[in-house]
C-alpha positions in Angstrom: 17.1 -8.5 6.7 14.3 -10.5 8.0 11.7 -7.9 6.7 11.5 -9.4 3.2 9.8 -12.7 4.0 7.2 -10.9 6.5 6.4 -8.0 4.0 5.9 -10.7 1.1 3.6 -12.8 3.4 1.4 -9.6 4.4 1.2 -8.1 1.0 0.2 -11.4 -0.5 -2.6 -11.8 2.0 -3.8 -8.2 1.4 -3.6 -8.8 -2.4 -5.6 -12.0 -2.1 -8.2 -10.6 -0.1 -8.5 -7.4 -2.3 -8.7 -9.3 -5.5 -11.1 -11.6 -4.0 -13.4 -8.8 -3.1 -12.9 -6.9 -6.3 -13.9 -10.1 -8.3 -17.0 -10.4 -6.4 -17.9 -6.7 -7.1 -17.3 -7.0 -10.8 -19.1 -10.2 -10.8 -22.1 -8.8 -9.5 -21.7 -5.5 -11.5 -20.8 -3.3 -8.5 -17.3 -2.3 -9.1 -18.4 1.4 -10.0 -20.6 1.7 -6.7 -17.9 0.8 -4.3 -14.6 2.8 -3.3 -12.1 0.7 -1.5 -9.5 2.8 0.5 -6.5 1.3 2.3 -3.7 3.2 4.0 -1.2 2.5 7.0 -1.8 4.2 10.0 2.0 5.7 10.2 5.0 5.6 7.4 8.0 3.9 8.0 11.6 4.8 7.8 13.4 3.2 4.7 16.6 2.0 6.9 16.2 -0.9 9.2 16.8 -0.3 13.0 18.8 -2.7 15.3 15.9 -5.2 15.6 15.8 -5.6 11.9 12.5 -3.7 11.6 11.8 -0.1 10.8 10.8 2.7 12.9 7.9 5.0 12.3 8.6 7.9 9.7 6.9 10.7 7.7 6.3 8.9 4.3 3.2 6.9 3.7 0.9 5.4 1.0 -2.8 5.0 0.2 -4.6 2.9 -2.4 -8.0 3.9 -3.9 -9.8 0.9 -5.7 -13.1 1.7 -7.9 -14.4 1.2 -11.4 -15.6 4.7 -10.8 -12.3 6.5 -10.4 -11.9 9.9 -12.7 -8.1 9.3 -12.8 -6.5 6.0 -12.7 -2.9 5.1 -12.1 -0.2 6.7 -9.7 -1.6 10.1 -8.8 1.6 11.7 -7.2 5.2 11.2 -7.8 7.2 8.3 -6.1 9.4 9.2 -3.3 13.2 9.6 -4.2 14.7 7.4 -1.9 18.1 8.6 -2.8 17.0 12.0 -1.2 15.9 10.9 2.3 15.5 13.2 5.3 17.5 11.5 8.2 16.6 8.3 6.6 12.6 8.9 6.8 
């Protein structure tokens, strides 16, 4: 329940920082020279727990950002949220 506002705030903060960084790289002609790699140190379960948070889980994501990527877009299939393993 309370996760939406927190997640929106955190994703906005990260988005703004990545955008500022990549805008600077592009402005200086260095976008192809840098690979930005982000990931979470652990996955999260989909369902909320009793504290309105989420427990550690098995799923995770990674973002690769660069002007020099050989393949762009989503590199693997999105998870099937209708086919979870015990809420993970």
